[in-house]
N, C-alpha and C positions, 0 to 999 in steps of 0.2 A: 503497499499500500505507501502511494507515495506521499509523504510528511509535507504538508504547508509550513508556507514560511513562518506563520507567528509562533509554532512550535519548536522547528529549528531555535529561534530567535531565543524563547524563552529555554528550552535545553541548556544550549549554549550558552546561556548567561548563569542558568541555574552551576551547573558544572564546574566554569568557569571561575564563578564569586566565590562556588560553594558556601553558600551565609543565607542563613534559613530565615524564611521571609519575613516572620518576625523581629526579628535582627535588623532584617536590610532598612524592615518600616521603622527600628528606632532612629535606627544613623539618617536615613532621609529627614525624618523628623525635625532636625534640628537645624537642617540648612535652610535658610533665608531662604525668600522668596524668586529670588535673581539668579539663586543656585539652582534652583529644582526646575525654573521654568528653561534653566540648559539640559539637563535629563531628560527632557520631555521626547525628545530625538532617539535617546539612547538606544532603548529597546522599547516594542508597546508593551511589553510587559511591566516596565516599570511607570510607561505613560499610563495605564490604566491605574497604578499605583496609584498615584501620586495624584488620579481623578475620584478615588474610592471617600465617600463619605468618611470611614472609619480613618482614614491616613489624613484628611483635612482635619479630621478634630482631634486626632496626636501630635500634628505640629502644630494648630494653633493653641490646645496645652501647653508645648512646650516654647512658643515663642511668649506669650505669658508668662512664665516662672522668667523666662529671660529677660522682660520687660520690669520684673519685679527688682529687679538688682539696681543697686542704688548706683551704680556705676555707668549703666548703660537707661539712660533715657529715653524715651520714645514718644514724643510729643510733633502733634498736626498742628500749622497755623492758616488761617487764611491771612493771606497776607499781599503786598503791595511791593513788584521791585521798581526798580527805574527803568526804562524800558518806551520800547515805543510799539505801537500797530501802525505799521505802513508807515502812512505820514504824519499821524497823529502822534503827538508828542508826553501822552499823558500814561501815568505809571500804570502795570500789568497786574491785574490782577490771576492770583493763582493759590498755591498751597506751598505752604514750607516744611519739610519735617527735620525734627531733630532727632540725630541719633550718636551714640558715643558722643553726644557733646558737640557737634561738630553739625550744621545747618547745609541740607540742599532742596534748591526752587523747586518745585515737580511744575509746574506752570497749572496747565486746565486740560483736560482732556478733549477730543475737538468735537465739537456739536455743533448739529449741524443747523443750518439756516440760522443762527442769533447773531444778531452784531452786537459784539462784544465792545465796544463802544459804548451802548446806550447800555448797556445789563448793569441790572445790581444782584451780584452775588453773593448769598448767605451761607455758612457754612452753618449748619442745624445740628448736626452730631455722628458719631463717628460709635459703631458697635461691632464688635468681631471681625474687622478688619476693612468692615465695609461702611462706605460715608456719604453722606446724604446732605445732598448742596438744592438750595433752594435759590432757582434762577430767574430773574425777570428780564424780559426786554422792555425800555421804557420809552423807546424812540415810538411811538402812536401812543402813548399815555396822554389822557390830558386829565385836570383835576375834577370837569363839569361837562356834563352832556346832556342834552336836550333832548334825548330819547331814554327810554326806563327799560336794560337791559341787564345781565347777571351781570357780576361781578367778573366772573373770569373773560366775560370780550373785553375789557378797559383795558387789559392786558396780555402780553400772550410770555408766560411761561412757564419754566420746563423744570418738574422734579426727577433728580438726577442723582442715581444710586450709584457709587462710583467702588473698585477697587484698587489704591493707586497702586499696590503693588503688582497688580497683571497686567492693571488697564484695561481693564473689560470696566463697560461702563453703560446704563441702561435707563433711557429714559422714562418717565413713568406715566400713564394713562392719570389724565386730568380728573378731578372728582365735577361733580355737575352738581353747585351748590343752590341756587335755583330762587336767590333772594335778589328781587327788585330792586334798587336803589331810588329815591326819589332824588331830583335834580340837586336841593341845598342840601344833603344829608354828605357825610362823610365816608369815605371805601371803611371798611371794621376792621377792626383788629383780628387780624391772623397769623397765627401760631403754627410751628409743627414740631412734631417731636417722633423721632426716631429708635428702634430699639431689635433687636433679638431676644424674643420674647419665648421663645417654644425650647425646655432644657432637651425632648427628645428630638432633636431638628437643629441643628446651628445652624442652618441655612437658611431656617424660615425669620424673616423679622415682620416689623411691623411699622407703618408708618400711620403716622396722628393729624392731624389735620381742625385745628380747632377754634373756631371763628364767633364774630359778635354780631349781633344785629338789632334791630330794634331802636327806640326814641324814650319811649316813659320809664319802660323797663327796659334793661341792656338783658340777651341773653344768649349766652353759649354754647352752642352744638360742638358737634365733634361726626366726623367723617374717618374711616379706617382703611387700610391699604394693607393687604396683606399676601405675600411674596406667591404663594401656594396657588391661589383663586385669581391673581393677577385683574381684581376688579378694588371698586370702593363698594360701601354700605354703609348708611349714617346710624349711628350711635343711636340708641334710645332717650338715655340720659339725659339731660339740657339742665343748666344753672341759668334760673333767674337772679339778676346782681342789680337791684334798684339804687338809685340815685350815682353810677355809675359816669364817673367823667375821665377815665381816661385807663390805657393800658401800657405798661413798657413793652411791647413784643422782644425790644433789644436785649432784656433782661434776663428775658426766660432762659429755663438747663434743664434737661433730661437728666436723671438720677433712680437707677435701678429699675425701669420699669414704668417712670412717674415724668409727669410734666409738671412742672412748675413755671407760673410767673405772677408778675405782681401789677395791681388794680389799684386804683385812688377814685373814691367816692366825691363827688360833689361836698361833702365836707370836711373834707380833704383825710378822712382818714382810710389809712393805708391797710391791706391783708395782702393776701399771698394765694390762689387760688391752684387748684391742682386735678390734673386727669391723671388715673392710671390707666396704662396702655394695658396691663392682665386682666385689672376688674370693669374694663371702661366705664370707670363716674366720676364723676365731679364733685371735690370739695373747696371749700374754704377754712383759710386757715388765717387763725389771729395770728398777731405780730406782738410783741412784747411793747407794753403801755405808752413805755418812754421813748419808741420809736416808730409809735403807728400814725404821729401826723404829720404829714406833708407841712402844715404849714409852721412847722418851728425854726425860729430863724437858726438852732442851735446845730442842724444837722441838713446834709446832703442828702436827700434820699431820691430825686427825679435819677440818677446817672448808676444808682448803686445797683449791681449787678444780685445774679443767685449764683456762688459757687458749691461744689461739692468738694464737703471736708470729712473725712471717715466715712464715706457714704451716707453723709448726711449734709441736708440742705444748707448753706449755710447765709449769712450778708456780713459783707463788713463795709463801716460806716465808718464816714469822718467828723467827730463830734466836736463843734464849737464852742460847747458852755464853759471850757476853762477859758476864754477871753483870748487871749495872746499865746496858749498854749492849746493848741489841737491836738488831739488823740485819733487815732486809727481802732476802733473798737471792732471786735470780729463775735458774732453773735451763729450761735449752732441750732439747729434745734431736732430735739428728740425723734428719734422715727420708731421704738416700740409700742407694743402696743398696751401699754399703760398711759396712754395720750389720751386724755379727756375731749369726747366727742360724742354729739348728737345733731338732730335734725329739725332743721330747721321750719317754718310751714311749708312752702314750696317742696322739702324732701329732699333737699339737697343739707351733705353731710358737713358741720360745722365743727371743726376742731381746733379744741385751743390745749396744742402740744408744747413743751416745756422747752424753752429756750435759753440756752446757758452762754453766759460771756467765757469764750476761752480765752481770750485774747486783748490785751490792751495795753498798749503801745505811743509813744510819744512820736509825733508826726512826720518831726524833723529826723529822724531817725534814718525815713528813706523820702523824703524832698530830693524833688530833682528827678525822680524814678514814677515810673506809670505802672498802677497793678492792672495785670491781664489773665490772671487765674492763680489757681492754686495747686500746687502736685506733689504728692509725696509730705504731707502735712507741713508744705512749707510753701510763702508767698515767691510769685512767679511776678519779677516786673521787668520793662522794660526801662532804656534812658528815654526822658525823653526829648520828643523834638525842639529846636530851635522854634521861635516865632516866626524869623523868616523862612525856614523851611517846609514848616507851618503854611505859608502860605504859598508855597511854589506849586506849580501844576508839573513842573517837567521834572522836578528834584523831588529823590527821598533824604535825608537825613539819616545814616545809615543809625542803628539800634543796637545797645546790646542786650543780652539778656542776664540775668539774677537773679538767684534763689537766696529770698530773706528766709532762716530760721530763728521762730519767734522763741523757744525754748533755750536757744545759746546766745539770742542775738547778734548772731553773724551773718554776713550779706557775701555772695561768695558768686562772683564771675561763671557763669557757665559756658556761654560762648560771646565772645569779640569779637565785631563786625569783620567782615571779610565781601560781602557785596551790601547794597543798598539795597537795603529789603527794610518795611513797615510790618511790625506785628498787630494783628486788627485782633483776632482770636486762636483763642488757642480748645483743643480736644485731646483726650487723653487716647492713646493710638495704638493698635497692632496689627502686624503685618499677619497675612493670611491666604491662605489658597479660596476663599467661599466663592462659591458665581455668586453673579448678580441677580 
């Protein structure tokens, strides 16, 4: 009987290497994605092995283990790089990868039919090596319109899932929101959350789109997209928020499958809202009374992002109550089951968790730096851009990256600028072979 080429290849490599398959899996799973992609052409056996769900899972485990090493940081930044698009000298948007304390500019995947010059790019989140981006082409955007029509028709957007390691990307279908806007009404708040939420299938991810509508009583609703179904569906749960004033989409964060964002009532009372990607329910979270009101002159609340600190939501604020000696105050929310909760008249869960003031330090310690995130229980900062560079449209002042450890009160430079990059947003990231 004639032996097929695949059988010969498989037999020859098995005999030549003399390595059991389980040992081969362990060896290959410790390699970076770039090296594994080279091995795809070694044999059909190896190609099939690296495409199997078992191998992808094993490789991901090793990657997480590697990134937990303090000496091997792995962060993904939404950033801008000095450069040009054809005749345009505006800085380029893209991604920068921090690995082994070196920065690499990744650029963007080649997106079809998108005018990059007019596009607004948002890095929403990263999970298991997959990155979700929300891209809005503002070329045809108008703030007002004479006709009533759906929100989606007022601008062109792309919902993009991207694997930077394999360079695979996928444009997801747009959901149909079907909310008619009156001429004087502003565009609603729209937030996204992205996470891998199924333990039995690491390649299964869920995307959530939260949006608001209504005048007298603002209502938050949600739609979810799941990879396996390749479709959107409406979530049953809704959140009615009376006396709504504004929503801070840019400060939102997703942590352990929960989207958190800040809102303000007309009374200037601030809350944190949340949506669970697992349970698909909304919640209202109360803040400590001392930082609950926006109109207090001793706190700067509007630009305060939400962060992740030891798997818990956290807020970093600047406290000006000490007159000429402002302090940076770090509040962390307890996420244990003992947090008090009840249901309001509309059926929405009201949570009153414990907020703990973890860190308080003098503002002067970090003067001249701009905080962009938290990493490994430390504060991640960049050197601030000079006023002259901030006003320029064709150049970017180089930024250095620093880590500040509040426990030891030490500041360490982890990356000194090699190219002109401005860091905009940061996400924890790990390389993987997961398909998009």
